N, C-alpha and C positions, 0 to 999 in steps of 0.2 A: 554404305556399306562398309566399306574396306577398311574402319576401325576396328570390325570383329575377324577377317581375315586373319588365319594363320592362330588364331583361340581353339580353345577344345569347346564342345556346343555341349549344353546338356538340355533337354527336350523331355516334359513330361505333359502328361494330359490326365486332366480332371474333370470330374460328370459336373460341379456346376463351380459358376465363378466365385463366390464366396471363398470357397475352399483354392481355387486359385490363387485370386488376390491376398488371403492370411500366407499361402505358402511361399510365394516368392516373394513379399514382404521378409517373412524369417530366411529368407535363403541371402537375400542383399546383406540382410545385416549380421547372418553366420560368418560368412567370406567374403572374398574380393572376388564379384561375380556384378556384371551388368544383363539388365534383362535389356534383352533381342526386341523380343514382340511376344504380343499374346493377341493370339488367335482367336478370338470368339466360335465356337460351333454354331453355326446359321442354322442346325437342325435339330441341336437339344441345347440344352446351359449352359456346357460344359465350356471347356478350353482350352489350347493347346499354348505353353508358356515353353520358349526357348530363350537359355541365356548363358553367358559366353564369360570366360576367362582363362586362367591357365587352369591344367588337368587336375591338381591338388584343389584348386579353389571351387571349381564344378565338381569333382567328386564331393564334397565337405556340403557346400551348398545341395544338392540334388539329395544327398541322404537326409538333411533337415526340412527339406521342401516334402517331399516324400511323408516324412513321418508325419509333419504336422497337417497335410493338405488329407491322409488317411484318416481323420480325427475328426473330421467337419464332412468326409464324403469319399469316393472312391477314386484312385489311382484308374487309370484305365490304362496305362504305357507311358514306359520312361525306359530313356536311353543314354548315352554319355557316348561323344566320339572324340576320341584324343584327340585327332588331329585331321579335321577334315580337307578331302579333295577338291578339287578348285570343282570339279564338280557338283560334288554335294555343296559347296557354298555358293552356287548359283542356283539350287536347286532350293536351299534356306532360302535367300533372297528374293524368289518368285514367291513364297507363301506369305512374305512380310506382308501386313496390310490387304490381306484379300479375304 
């Protein structure tokens, strides 16, 4: 998880996995970001996707991801954190693979 520290984080949630995978593929092709996690919502068919990179790359990737995902499903939430605090980093790490 250390490789993600000090990088901006973009997080978006979609209502179905297909929209999530197509969106994350478009995001990594559009900008220099890496996918930190894809967390499936066990109660629904959706997913939460976290991507990391410098702030301009995350902004560009998020714009593309949300546009693509919204054509295949519903984007239920999205946010970008430019410089996550240590506490936020810890919380992000706690949710990976859960």
